[in-house]
N, C-alpha and C positions, 0 to 999 in steps of 0.2 A: 817579815813583821817575828819578830821572836817575841810570844804570847808569855804572863806569866806562865807556871806551873800552877800551881794551885788553881789560875783560874779555869785554864784548862780542862782540869780533874770536871770542873765542876760546872764546864759545858759539855765533858763525855758525860758524867752524870745524869743530867737531862737528857741527853741526847739516850740514854739507855733506856730514861725511863718513856722517852715521848716513844722510840721503837715499842718498847712493850704498847706500853696507852694503844697503835698505829696495831696490834696485830688483836687486842682484849675485845678494840671499840669495835674491832672490822669481825671478830669473830663472832659477840654477838649481836654483830645487823643482821648475821648470816640465818641466826638461830629465830632470831627476832622473825625477820623474811617465811622462815621453814614454815614457824607456829602464824602467822597470815597475819603475823602484827609491824601491817604493811606502814606505816603510817610512822612511829615508832622505829623500823628499822632503813628508814630512812634519813633520821635525822642524826640516828644511831651510826649509820657511814661515813654521815656528812663529819661528825664531830674525827670519824680517824681519821679524815682526808687533813681536819684539821690540823692534826696532829705529827703528820707527813710531813706538810707546810713548816712546822714548828721543829721536826726534824732538820728540813733542811734548811732553812737559814741557819742553826746552830753546827750542822755540817761544816757554811761554811766560815762560819767564823773560825771554829777550830784552826781547819786549813789557812786563810788567814793571818790565824796565829801562830802557825807552825806547827801544829799540833796535828794528831795521826787523829781522825774518829772509831768509835770503838761501832764497829755495827755488830761486834761476834757477843754480843755480853746482852741480856736480857732479861729484866726481876721477870720474881714467878706471876706468869698470865692467871689472872683468875676466871672463871667460868661459869655464869649461874645459869643455874635452872628451868629458876623461872623470876619473873620482870623485877621480883623483887635483889635476888637475887646479885641482876646483872647490875640495876641499880647500885647497891650497900658493892660489888664489889669497882664496879665506876669510877662511883667516889671516892674511894679508899687509896687509887691511883692519883686522880685528883690532892685530896688530905697530903700524901705524901711530896706532891710534884710539890704545891705552895708553900710549907716549908723548909722547898729544898731551894724553892727556889726568893724565898726571899733571904735564906742563909745568903743565898751565891750574889746579891743586888751586894748586899752590907761587903762580904768576903774584895766583891770587885772593886764596888765604891773605896774603898780602902787604900787598895790597891792603882787605885786611879786610871782605870779599864770604863769607861765611861759606856764604849759603846756594847760592853759586853755586858751591861748593871742595865744599860734601855733597854735591850734583849729582851735579857731577865724577868723585866716591870715590864715588855707588850704580851709575854709568853701569859708569864701572872697574872696580867687582865682577863687574856682568855681564859683560862681556867681558874679563877674566881666565877668568871658568867659560867661555865658549866655546871664549876660545884652548885652556883644557887638552882641551876637546871631538875641538876642530881635528887638536889635537897626537895624543891618543888611539885617532881615528880613523886616523892615518896611521902609525902604529905599526904599529896591526892591520895594514892597506894589506902592509906593508913586511914584515909577518910570513909572514902566508898570502899573499900574491899579491892584487894587484887579482880576479883571477876568483871564490876563495872567498867573497873580505870582500864580495863585492856580493851571492854567494847567500844573506847572512844579511840583506840588507836589500832583497828580494825577496819582495811577501807570494802566495802564490800565491791563484789567487779558491778561492773556496767552490764544490766543485758543488751543483747544486740541489738540494733535499734533496728534492722530490719525484720524481727518477726521469726516466729518459730516459720518450721518449712520451707527456709530459702535462704539456706547455706547453700545453696548453691548441692544439691543432689535431688534428686526427682525422684517425685515417693512416684511416679507411676510405672 
C-alpha cells in the first residue's frame, strides 16, 4: 500500500526519536544500576523496552506504507551524570516527542491516514504517562533533596539467611 510521503516522514522522524530514547534510557538504566539505584534502574530499563515496542510498531507501519524505516539516524543522546540530570534529559526527549506526535496526528488525519494517526495517539498516551512520571520524580527530588530521594530507590541486598559461617567453606 503506497503511503503519503509526508506521513512516512513523520513516522520515520518519530522512529528516530524512539531509537534515540531506547539508547538514552538504556544507558541511564545501566548508570543507575551501577550506582546502586536498583529500583530506578529497573523502571528506566522498562521504559527503554517500551520505546523499543514503539519503534517496532512504527517500523511495521512504515513498511506497510512501502516506506523505508531509517535506522541509521539518531538524535543526540543526552547522558545525565546525576539522577536530576538524567530525569531532565529524559523529560526533554518526551517533550519533543509529544510535540512531534501531536503535529503528526493532525497531518495524518488531514491526509485521511487514520491508522497512522491512531498509532501516534497510542504512543502519545504512553509518552504523556512517562512525562508525568518524570515530573513527579523531579518534584520529589526538589522537595526531598537528591540524597533523600536516592535513599528511596536503593534496594538493599538481603543478608544470607543461612547465617554466618555457612557459605560452604569449612572453618576447621
